[in-house]
C-alpha positions in Angstrom: -16.2 6.1 7.1 -15.5 6.3 10.8 -13.2 3.6 12.2 -12.3 4.8 15.7 -15.1 2.9 17.5 -15.5 -0.4 15.7 -17.5 -3.3 17.1 -17.2 -6.8 15.6 -19.4 -9.6 16.8 -20.2 -7.7 20.0 -16.6 -6.9 20.9 -14.9 -3.6 20.5 -11.7 -3.6 18.5 -9.0 -1.2 19.7 -5.3 -0.6 19.5 -3.0 0.8 22.2 -1.8 4.3 21.9 1.8 3.6 22.7 4.4 1.1 21.4 5.0 -1.4 24.2 7.8 -3.6 22.7 9.8 -0.9 21.0 10.5 -0.7 17.3 7.0 0.6 16.8 5.2 -2.6 17.8 1.7 -1.5 18.9 0.0 -4.9 19.4 0.5 -8.6 18.8 -2.0 -11.2 17.7 -5.6 -10.6 16.6 -6.7 -11.4 13.1 -7.1 -9.9 9.6 -10.7 -9.1 9.9 -11.6 -6.2 7.6 -12.7 -4.2 10.6 -9.4 -4.6 12.4 -7.5 -3.8 9.2 -9.5 -0.6 8.5 -9.1 0.5 12.1 -5.4 -0.1 11.9 -4.8 1.8 8.7 -7.0 4.7 9.8 -4.6 5.0 12.8 -1.4 4.7 10.9 -0.9 1.1 11.9 -0.1 -1.8 9.6 0.4 -5.6 10.1 3.7 -7.3 9.5 3.3 -11.0 10.3 6.2 -13.3 11.3 5.5 -16.2 13.6 2.4 -14.3 14.7 0.8 -11.0 13.7 2.7 -7.9 14.7 1.0 -4.5 14.3 3.4 -1.6 13.7 3.3 2.2 14.0 7.0 3.1 13.7 8.4 6.3 15.1 9.7 7.2 11.6 7.7 6.8 8.5 8.8 6.7 4.9 6.4 8.4 2.5 6.4 9.4 -1.1 4.8 12.8 -1.8 3.4 12.5 -5.4 4.6 16.0 -6.3 8.1 15.1 -5.1 8.3 11.9 -7.2 11.2 11.7 -9.6 12.6 9.2 -12.0 15.5 8.8 -14.3 15.8 10.1 -17.8 16.4 6.5 -19.0 13.1 5.3 -17.4 11.2 8.2 -19.0 12.7 7.2 -22.3 11.6 3.6 -21.6 8.0 4.8 -20.9 7.9 6.5 -24.3 8.5 3.1 -26.0 5.1 1.9 -24.7 6.3 -1.6 -24.0 4.0 -2.2 -21.1 0.2 -1.9 -20.6 -1.4 -0.6 -17.4 -4.4 -2.2 -15.9 -6.0 -1.3 -12.5 -8.0 -3.6 -10.2 -8.4 -6.4 -12.7 -6.3 -9.2 -10.9 -6.0 -8.0 -7.3 -5.5 -11.4 -5.7 -3.1 -12.5 -8.4 -0.9 -9.5 -7.7 -0.9 -10.3 -4.0 0.0 -13.9 -4.7 2.9 -12.8 -6.9 4.1 -10.4 -4.2 4.0 -13.4 -1.8 6.0 -15.8 -4.0 8.3 -13.8 -6.2 11.7 -13.8 -4.5 13.6 -10.6 -3.8 17.3 -10.4 -3.1 16.8 -8.4 0.1 14.2 -10.7 1.6 14.6 -14.2 2.8 10.9 -15.2 2.6 7.4 -13.9 2.4 5.4 -12.2 5.1 2.1 -12.4 3.1 0.0 -15.2 4.6 -2.8 -16.9 2.7 -5.2 -15.4 5.3 -4.0 -11.9 4.3 -4.7 -12.6 0.6 -8.3 -13.4 1.5 -8.7 -10.5 3.9 -7.2 -7.9 1.5 -9.2 -9.5 -1.3 -12.3 -8.7 0.8 -11.2 -5.1 1.2 -10.7 -5.0 -2.6 -14.4 -6.2 -3.0 -15.3 -3.3 -0.7 -13.5 -0.9 -3.0 -10.8 0.0 -0.5 -7.8 -2.0 -1.7 -6.4 -1.6 -5.1 -3.8 -3.1 -7.5 -1.8 -1.4 -10.3 -0.8 -4.0 -12.8 1.8 -4.1 -15.5 1.3 -6.3 -18.6 3.6 -7.2 -21.5 2.2 -9.1 -24.4 -1.0 -9.5 -22.4 0.8 -11.3 -19.6 1.0 -9.9 -16.0 4.7 -9.2 -15.4 4.6 -6.8 -12.4 2.5 -4.7 -10.1 1.7 -3.4 -6.6 -1.2 -3.3 -4.2 -2.3 -1.3 -1.2 -5.1 0.1 0.8 -6.7 3.5 0.2 -8.7 5.5 2.8 -9.6 9.2 2.3 -7.0 10.5 -0.1 -4.2 8.4 1.3 -2.6 5.3 -0.3 -0.9 2.7 2.0 1.5 0.8 -0.2 1.9 -2.8 0.9 4.0 -4.7 -1.6 5.2 -4.9 -5.2 6.7 -7.5 -7.6 8.4 -7.6 -10.9 9.0 -10.5 -13.3 10.8 -8.4 -15.9 12.9 -5.3 -15.6 11.1 -2.0 -15.0 7.7 -3.7 -14.4 7.2 -2.6 -10.8 8.6 0.9 -11.6 5.9 1.1 -14.3 3.2 0.3 -11.8 4.6 2.8 -9.2 4.8 5.5 -11.9 1.1 5.1 -12.7 0.1 5.0 -9.0 1.9 8.4 -8.6 0.1 9.8 -11.7 -3.3 8.6 -10.3 -2.4 10.1 -6.9 -1.6 13.5 -8.5 -4.8 13.6 -10.5 -6.9 12.8 -7.5 -5.2 15.1 -4.9 -3.6 12.3 -2.8 -1.1 13.9 -0.6 1.1 10.9 0.1 1.8 7.3 -0.6 2.8 5.4 2.5 6.0 3.3 2.1 5.8 2.4 5.8 9.4 1.9 6.8 12.7 3.1 5.4 13.6 1.4 2.1 16.7 2.6 0.2 15.1 1.5 -3.1 12.4 4.2 -2.8 14.9 7.0 -2.2 15.6 7.1 -5.9 12.0 8.0 -6.5 12.0 10.9 -4.0 10.6 9.1 -1.0 11.6 10.6 2.4 11.4 9.8 6.1 9.1 11.9 8.3 8.3 11.6 12.0 5.3 9.6 13.2 3.7 12.8 14.5 4.0 14.4 11.1 2.6 11.3 9.5 -0.3 11.2 11.9 -1.2 14.9 11.2 -1.1 14.3 7.5 -3.2 11.1 7.8 -5.8 12.9 10.0 -6.2 15.6 7.3 -6.5 13.1 4.5 -9.0 10.9 6.2 -11.4 13.9 6.3 -11.8 13.6 2.6 -14.0 11.1 0.9 -12.5 7.8 -0.1 -12.5 6.9 -3.8 -14.3 3.7 -3.0 -14.9 1.2 -5.7 -12.8 -0.1 -8.6 -10.4 2.4 -10.0 -10.4 0.8 -13.4 -12.4 3.6 -15.0 -11.0 6.5 -13.0 -7.6 6.7 -14.7 -7.3 7.4 -18.3 -3.8 7.7 -19.8 
């Protein structure tokens, strides 16, 4: 897909080349139309709403290279017990709603608006947004979601109702990425939690070059449910 010259209802959608407010803010306002979202991600831009919609392309980017992923010996031992079950793309909107409502110690509130759930839900219907889901006793207890274009995965948010649930979802996302030649998983901004898994900070220029290469490859469009066999 080509996103650089998108027209929606007769109007061209575009983003500025430079940050104009500092801190990586590229634009303010707009909406969550699928066209705007796809254009944003294809240019390394992501939304982060507050009182309005802010669009970011930070000067430094945290990414997780799948081949650099690491995890603890205790978690590998936990995986061997097969306590959780993995499902992919079966409850996308439910995962998003949990990401919006489950409280985290480091966050005071949610940035996931109801409009975002509908918009990303539409991208999911298009086969461009995906959820990795963790189940225990047939109950959803954790997961993550994001957008995938080319062979890039843009992680958006994750949640956990029980210990290790979000780690389980991340582990399987990494395994999927390795099996399908994804070069990176975008974490967006620095987060110390992801350092333990091997995520690292790179420059915006480096990220843009990686993104350009990965977007030249065909997107794995559609539900990923049957693409990953443990």
